[in-house]
N, C-alpha and C positions, 0 to 999 in steps of 0.2 A: 782755356785762358779765360781769367774773369777779369771784367774791366769795373774798377772802383773809381767812383766820382766824388769829388768833394765840390760841394756848391757854394760858392762864397757870395758875399753880398756887394750888390751894385748893380746898376741900371744897365740891362744890356750888355754887359762887359763879359768877357769870355777870355779865360787863360788857358793854353795847355800846359801841361805839367805831364812829364813823363817819369814813370818809375819804373826802373828795371830790378827784376828780379836776379840776383846770381846766387848760386848754389855752389856752395863749397865743394872743394874737389872729393875731400874725404867724405862728403855724404853720400856720392854715388849716384847724385841724381843729375838731371838734365839740367842746362841753365837756358832760359828763355827771357829775351829782352825785347822790350817794345817801346818804340817812342813815338811819341806824336808831339805835332805843334800846329798850333793855329796863331795867325797875325792877329793884332789888336788894332783897333782903329779908333781914332777920337773925332767924333762927329760933333760937330756944333749947330746947335738949333736956337736961331734967334739970338740972344744975348745970354745965354745958360748953355755951357757946355757940359756935355755927356762924358764919362771918362771908360772906357772900356780897357778891362785887363785880363791878361792871361789867366785861364782857368787851370788851377792845378788837380792832376787826377791820380789817385792812386792805381797802378796796374799791376796786377798780381797773376801770376800763373798757379795752379793748383799744386798744392804740396802735397807730397806722398811720405807715408811712412811705413816701413814694412812690420806686418804685424809680428809678434812674438819675440821681437829683438831685445836681447838683454838691454838695462840703461841703468848699470851698476853707477854710473855718473851721466849727466844729461848730454845728450850728442845734439849737434848742431843739424838742422835740418832745412835753414833758408836764412835769406835777411831781409830785412825792411829797408828801403832806400826812399831819399826824396832828392829833388832837383832845387830844393830851397836849399841858398848857400848861407846856413846858419852855422855859426863855427860851435855852439852848443847844442846840443840835439836829446830830446828824451823821448823814448816810445812808450806807450800802453798798451794793451790788449786787453779786450773782454769778449765773452762767449763761453762755448764749452770747453770745459777743461783749461780756463785762461789760469794763469797764474798757478796752477797746479800740474796738470798735465803739459802744459806748454809754457814756457816762461821766454822773455825778450830782456837784452841787456840794452846799454845805451849806444852801442853802435848799431842797433837794429837787429842783432842776430837771434833767431828764433830756436829754440832748443826744445827737447822732449826728456822729460824725468822719469818716465817708467814705461814698461812693457806693453803694447797694446795688442788687443785681440780684436780682429775683423769681424769674428761672430758674435761678439758681444755687442760691439758697435764700430761701423765700417767708415764714418766721417766725422768730422768735427767743423763747427761753424763758428769764424771768430771775425773780430773786426779790430781795426788798428789806429791809434791816434799818435800825434807828432807834436810835441811842445818844444818853445826853446828854453834859453836857460832862465828866463823872468817866468816859467809854468804858463806862456802864453801860446794856445793853441795854434798850430801852423796848418798841419793837416788834419783832416776830421774824416771820419766813418770808412775807410778803408777794410772793404770785407773780404775774405779770402776763406776758401776751404782746406781742409787738411784731411786726406782720404788715406786710409789705413788700406796698403795692399796685400793681398790674399797671399797665404802660402799652403802647401798641401799638409794641415796639420790635423785632419779628421779623416776617419775611415768610413765607409759607406754602412748603412744600417737597413735591415729589414724589420719594419714596425711590426708585422704579425707573422703567424704561421700561414702558410698557402697550402690549400687541399684542392684536389680536383676531381671529376669524372669524366667517362666518356663511354659511350655505347659501342658494345662491341659490331663489329664488321663496319665502323665509321669510314668515311672516306679520307683520303691524305689530304692534309691542311685543316681538318676541323680544329677549332680552336677549344683548348681545354681548361685552363686559367691563365691569368695575367699577373705576373709578380712584378712589385715595385719595390727598391731600396732608395733611400736617403741619404744625403751627403752634405755636411753642413758647411762645407768649403762653397767659394763662389762659384755658383752655376755658369757664370759667363766665361768662366776660364777653366782649365782642363783639370784643376784641381776637383771641381765638382761635376764634370762631365763623365756619366757612368756607361758601362758596357757591361753585356750580360751573355754569359756562356754557360754550358751544362760541363761539370766537370766528369773524371772518370770514376768518382766515387759511386756515381749514380749508374742508373740503367739508361744506357744511350740507343738501346735497340729499336725503339718505338717511336720516340718523341724527340720534338727540336724545340729551339727556342730562339727569338727574334733578337738581335744583339742590342739593339737600339729601344723597343717597346716592352720587352720582358715577355711576350705573349709566347706560351708553351703551347705546340699544336702538334697534332699526329701525323707521322711521316711515312706511316704503311697503313693498308688498307685491310689487313689479316687480324686484327685484333680480336681473340677468343675468351672468353670468360671462362669457359671449360677449361680450357689449359692454362691461363694466367688470368688471375682476376684482379692482381694489383701490381704496381709500378711504383718506384721511387727514384726520384731523380734529385740530382744536387745541383742547385744553380748556383753561380758565383758572379758577383757585382764587382767590378774595378773601375777606381776613378782614373784620372790622367788618361781618360779615352782608351783604356786596356792596355798601355803601353806597361810593359814589366816594371817600372819604378813607381806604378800607382799602388794604392792600399785596394786592399780585397775584403769582402765578407761572403759569407756562403749561407744557403738555407736548403732543408731538406722539402720537396714537395710530392706527398703522397697522391697517385691517380689511380682511382679505381675504377675498373672495366664494369659497367653495367650489364644486365641480361637482355637479351632479346629471345624471341622463339626460331631458333635455328637448328633444335634438335626434336626430332619424330619422337614420340611417346613408344615405349617398346613393351612386349609382356615380358613378366618374369617367368612364366610357363607357357609351354606350348600346349599343354593338356592341362584341363581341370575336368577331375571325375569326382562324382560325388552323389549321396543318396539322400533323398528328399521323402518324408513321409506325404501320403496323399492327402491328408489332413491339415498340408500347410495353408495358413492363411493367405488371401489374396494381398497383392500389393506389398507384401514384406520381402524383404532381402532373402534369396537363396544363397547366393554366394558373393565375393568379392574378387573380381579379375584386376590383381595388382599389375601397376604400370611402373616403368623405370623412365624417367625423363630427366636429363641432365640440366635442362632448364629450370631455374626457379619456379616455385608452384604458381606464381601467377601469370608465368608465359607458359604454364602445362594446361593445353587446351585440345584433349583428346577429341575424337568425333567416332563413335561406335556404330556399327552396322550388324544386324544379322539377317541371316536368308527370310525371304517372305512367307514361307510356310511356317516358319516358326513367331512370327512378330504378334501372330494372335495370343500366343500361351506366354512368350517371355519378352521382356525390355531390357535394356540395360541403360542405368542413368546414372550420372555421376556424384559421387560422395565429395564431401568437403576436401579430402585429399587428392582430388582429382584422379580417383579411381573409378572402375566400372562395376556397380553393383547390378547383379542380374535380379529383376523382380518378376514375381509371379503374377500374371493378370488372369488368367483363368484357373479354376478349381482342377487340381490333378484327379485322375481315377485310375487307381491300379487297374480293375476290371477292364477299363476300355484300352489303355496304354500305359504300359511298364516301364517304358524308356525312351528316353529323348536324347539324340545325337545332333549337335549344330556348330556351325563356325562363326566365330565373332570376328570382326575386323577392326583395327583402329587406326586413324589417320589424325593429320593436323594440317591447319593451312600455314604455312611458312611464309616469310618476307624472302629468307634465302634459302639456298638448296642445303637439305639437312646434313649436316656434319656426320651423323652417323646413319645416314639414308642405307649403307651397306650391310650395317650389322643389326639395324633393328629387327625384332619378332613382331609383326603387325598383326599377324593372325594365330586364333589360338582355337583349340577345339575343345568343347564341352559336352561333356555325357552326364547325364541325370537319370538314376535308377529312381523308379518311383516304389515305394515301401508300402507294402497291404497292412492298414490300420482297422480297426473295429470301428466303423462309424456309425453315428447312429442313423434311424430311419430317413428317408428322403421323401417329402410328399409331392404329390403329382403337380401340385401348383403352390404358388407362393401365397395365394389367397383365394379363399372360397366366397362364393355368393349364390346363394338360392332365392327364392321366390315362394311364398306360402300365403295363401288365402285366409284372409281373418274368419274367426268365428267357426273353424272347421278343425277337427282332429286328423293330421295327415300323417299316415304312416310312414311314405317314402318321400321325405323333403329329396333328398339329394346323398350322393356317398362321398365321403371322404377317404382318399387312398394314399396310403404310404407303403413303400417298399424298403426292405434292407439292402442296399448296395452292396454289401459283401459278398463273397462266394456262398456263405453259409445261408443266406437267403432265409434268417430267423422270421418266425410269427410275430406278427406286429399286433397290438392290443392297443385300442381306442378307448379315450376316455374324454368328458368334458370338465374343466378344471371349475367352472361356476356351479355351485351347488345350486343356486335359485333359478337357473337357466331354467324356461321352459320346454329347451328341447333336449332329448336324449339320444343317445349314440349307440348303436350296435358296437360292442368291444370286438368281436371279429371281424364283421364285415365293413364298418365306418359307416354305416345307412344310418340317416339321421330322420330323427320323428318327433312329433310335438307330443308333450306332457299334458296339455292343455289347450285349450282353445285361446286364439291369440287376438287381440283387439289393437286394430290399427291407432284407434283414438287415442290410447293409452299409450303405446310405445309403437312406432312406425318400424323400428329397426331393432333386432337383437343382434350384438355384437359378442362373441365369446372366443375362447380359445379352445382346439381340441389337442390333446396331447397322444402321441404315438409313441408306444415303447416297447422295445424289444423285448422277449419275455423271458430270456435267461440272463443276458448281460446288464439289463435294464438302463440301455442307453435309450434316452428319448428326444423327441423333436416336438415342435410346436408350430401350429399354424393358426392363424386368424379365419375365423368364420363370420359372414355376416348374413344374416335372416331379414329379408325385407319383406315386411306384410302387405300384401296387396290388399285393396278396398274392396268391401260391398257394401251394398246399400242396407245397413243393419242398423241405421238410426233414424229416428222421427224428426222431423221439421221441427224448428225451434222458433216459436212465433214471437216476435217483438214487435210492442204496441205502444203508441205515444198515449199518454193522458187523453182519456175517453169520457165525457160525458155530456149530458143533454141539458138545454136549457128550456125554461117553460114556454119561452117563445119560437123555440126552433120550428121551422116549417118543413114541410115534406121536400126531401133532396137536400137537406142541409149536411154537409160532410162533418160528423162528429171524431172522427179519427183514423188515421191511416194503420194501416198492417203490412209487416215486412217478415219474411220467412228466410231463415237461414238452415244449414245442414252442416252436421260434423263430417260428413262421409266426404271422401275426398273426390269422388265424381260429379261431374256438374249435373246440377238437378234443376227440373222446371217445375213450381209449385201453382197449385190452383187453391182458391180460396171458396170457402161456401160455408153458410151457418150451420151449426152443428143441428139444429132443431128449426123448424120454421118459423117466422116471427112475421106478425101483423105489422110492427111498429119500425123493424130495420131491415134493411138490405144491405147487400155486400155487393161492389164491384171491383172483378179482377181484371188487372190491366196486363197481365201475362210477361210481367217482368219481375216477378217475385213480390209485389205490393199490390196492395188491394184497399179500397176506401170503404168505410162503413157510414152508411147515410140514413137520415131519417125518413122511414116510409110513409109514415102518417102519424101526427100528434093530435091532440097536444099532452103535454106532462104538466104535472102540479107536483109540488112539493108537499101539501096538504093532504094528497091521495094516500089513502091506509094503505093501498098495496104497495109489496116491496117490487122495487126493480133491480135487475141486475147490473145497472149503470147508476153514476151519480145524477142526482138531478137536482140543477143549481138555478139561482136567479143570476141573471146575466145582463149585463151594460152592453154598450154598443161592442160589435167585434168579438161577441161571445166571451167577455171577459166576465168570470162568475164571480159573484160577491158573496152568497150564501148557498151551500150545496146542503143536500141530504144523502148520507152514503146510501149505496145501493146494497143490496144483499149479495155477500161474497162468500165465496167457498174457499175455506182455508185448508192448507195441506202442508205437510214438512217431507222434505227429502228423507229418505233412508241414510244419506251421510250424515244429516243433521240429527237426526234420531239414534244413531249409533254413538255421536258425541255428546248427546247429552245423557244417554245411559251409562257411559262410560264416566262423567262427573259425577254423576251421582252414586255410582258403585264406588269411587274414589273417597267422596266423602265419608259414604256408610262405614268404609274399612277404617279410616281415619278416627271415627267416633267409637267404634267398637275397640280399637287398640288403646284408645284414652280412657274408656270404661273400666277395661281389664288391668290398666296399669294403676288406676285407683283402687280396684278391688283389691290387687296383689299389696300394695301400701298398707291397706287397711287391714288384711288377715297377718301382713307381718308385725304391724304394732299387737293386735290380738294375740298372737304366739309368744310374742315377747312377754305381755303382761300374764299369760298363763302359765309361761315355762318355768317360772320360779326364780328367774335370774334377777337378782335384785342390784341395780347399778346407782350407787350411793353418790353424792356429791361430798368429796374429803377436802374441807378446807381448813387449815390450819391457823389459828390466831391466838394471841394471848390475854384477850380480852376474857374477863369474868362472866359468867352467865347469871341468869336471873334465879337460880334455884328453882323453887316449885312453881313460880309465877313466869317463868320461861317457858311458855309454849312454844315459841316461833323459832327458837334454836335448831331444835331438829324435830323429826317426826317419831315418836315411840312407836306407832305402829309400824313401823319399819322392822325395830327389835321383835314386836311380837310376832309378825309373820315371819321371820326368821327363827324364831325359837321354834316354831312348828313345823318347819321345812327341813327337812334333812338333807336337802340338795346342795346347800352352801358347801358341804364338807363330799366331796365326790368320791367315793372309792371304786376300786376296779371290781370289787365282789357285787357291786349293784344291789347289796341288801341294806335296808333302813338302819340309818345311823342316827342317833340323837342329835340334835342341833347345836352348833359350835358355842351358841349362848348357853346351854343347858349343861354344855361340857365343861364351863370354867365357872361351876357353883360351889357353894363352900362347903367344907367338908362336913360328914354327921358331927351330930352334938356329943356322941360318946367319944370319938376321936378328936374333936375341936382342933383342926389343924389350923394353921395360920393362912391367911389370904394369901396367894400367889399373886406377885405383882407382874409376872409377865403374863396372864391369861389374857387380858384385853389386847396387850400389844400383839399377842399370836394371834389372836383373830384379826386383828386387822393386818398382819403380815400375810394371813393366810387369804383374806378378801381381795388383800393387792395383789397377790401374785395370781388370783383366777382371773382378775380384770386383766392384768397385762398378758395372760395367755389365752384369754377367750377373743379368737378370731371373729367371733359374730357381734362380739359387743362394742358399743360404742364407747370410747375413752372419755366419759364427761363424769368420772366419779371424784367427790370431794370428802374431805374428812373433817368434822368440827370435834375438835380436843378441847375439854373442858377441864382444867386443872384445878379448880375450885368452884363449887355450884352456886355461890353468893351469900350472903349473910341473912338472907329471908328465910334459908332452909334450918328446921330445928336439928336436923342431923349432920349438919356441917356438909363436908365436900363428899359425894359419892362415887368419886370416881376412884378406881381401882388401879390406876396407872402409877400413883404416886404410894400406893402399899408395899409393904415389905414383901420381899419374894420369898422369905423364910416363912411366912403363915402370919395370922392375927388371932387375937382372941376376940374379934369381934362377932356379936349374934344378931344376923339379919332378920329374926322373925318377928322383930317389932314393925316391920315395914307390910306385915299384913294388917296393922291395926291402923294404918295411915290413911286408908281409904282406895277407892277405885282408880286413885291416880296412881298411885304407886305398886298397883297389881303385878303390873310386869315385871317390877323390878324384884317385888317380892316372890315371883314365881320362878325368875332368873338366878335368883341366891339361895331359893328354898327347896331343890331337888334333892332328896338324900340318897344315898347307895354310892357306893364306889364303882359299881359296872360303868357308871356314864361318865365317870372321869377320865379323861382322855390326857395322856401324856404327850406333851411334845419334846 
């Protein structure tokens, strides 16, 4: 019930108004009346009276409207009333849905104009005002609420798919999953109150559900994944607290049974028999003992055991599939043991009694037969070490022995792989000896490999041998001395230097010091710790003394600081190694010089042979510039033509007989026949020379050709070239060339040879 108060103006005056709400009978709602009255007093104070009047109040009960009720025409849900005696009244409402969803008439009757949905809006807040006929406000701000009552117009809904899992062998009551459905109806009423059950459409044998919370739990303790790994239950949610009139919804829930280690591993066979060659590699698999385990592989945890007498030889390890691999720990030897028989057991640590305890095969017999193979020789030791005294030839250092492990027992041959090794071995006995003396100071240890090989099959083995060279006292002491010199003012007893001695030998040595020859000037003092001091026995010394001293004589300042010295006579010596190096350098330089001289001589002989061979390498240059006639002496060398005329090698013939020169063979015909000059004679000669140059492998291709089409205006004979002469002949007489002097002698000889025997037809 709501109380609506209307405050009026006035000083300390209150009036009680009562408003009663009458609900029409056709609306189907309760009618509630409430009235209150308050008395009014007039209080007078001094001369000013104060008027108190009654306070008018709106008194409303909550109005209720049923949702989803059709409203083809507006229907009445209540009436607004006032205790004011006014003949003409007028009501107005404001707020949520005012004048649209809710309307009021002049009598104060409140109407609903449309169907309402509680799930969309469950309540509406409104205010009411009352006016008189003059539109004067009589009652103000009467607030009231219209509630939309719920009906069961929505069905339950499961918002998602539910799945769960539970481990096998779980206890009763173990929670699997909680399912929840929603209902849009009012949860405070039976319309939205849901109840959960499992239907017959699913598996009801192993699980149950709480009807209020929707928690699915296990109701048995014998879940077995190996028997059944998955269950599907159907959950029903029903409103109206599960009454038959309520709406329902269903969903399927898949429950997976997870695995635990409740089954023992079992051998798939009771006996494993196999053959293994005796040269099988160590720590490699021989055979796999396969196991059958109904549990998943992550819960497959077998434990293998073999008898103690076979643990030294074999072992069983788990492979990625959780099966057992038998591994070889020691080498097999057919000649020693040709078969092995033992039993392998398997077990597991289980949290529950094994389901297959009665049927599992937990023991298996393994029979291994060793096969004989031809094996390489076996040395008696994995590595050999011997001691040899240096600077001695030792015939028997020690013996390396190997045997054939097979029954054939073949003969073994020994050899050393390192060709530069100073040690040799007897090929039959394996006895080691030295080829040359060893020097510990050069190499203290010699390491090499000995090969043992069977005679027939050729199988071989190798072993490492260490030869340790033992030291003897075979090295002279090495004398180390600081800078020694004497000062002119050194007195007797002055220490001029300290001597130290070392030895390359390994043995500890004690050295004694003495002068190589008696000296009147110097003495030596041995301290017994491999050091000694050289001191002045008597002086003095002078730099201008003409005699030679074995030490430097110096003029010294205080503390024997030399300022100027006279070098003493010293004996120079060169070591053998330095001398060898110098000789090698000289020999190398000498060889280089000889090779250089020989190369120069060869080049010189080659050039000389080319000049004497008669081969003419001409430069062939073609250009159209006219020559200078008789005055042109730089265009070409006429001596080349002269030499070619007397040299018959230009035309090479296979019969090797002398032939006339090509230039002689292109002469003019005899006077009595007077044939015309051949235009192609010179061209033929050029082609022949060109072919010879192209096919001459020893010649250098730097030939050129000078072609003169016209010899120039200074020549009285005009053009001397035959390249443009007629190919059928000419009536020209070339005898006049003999009258031109020595410059044209070669041309006269070239065209003046008579006789048809020298004419060569191309």
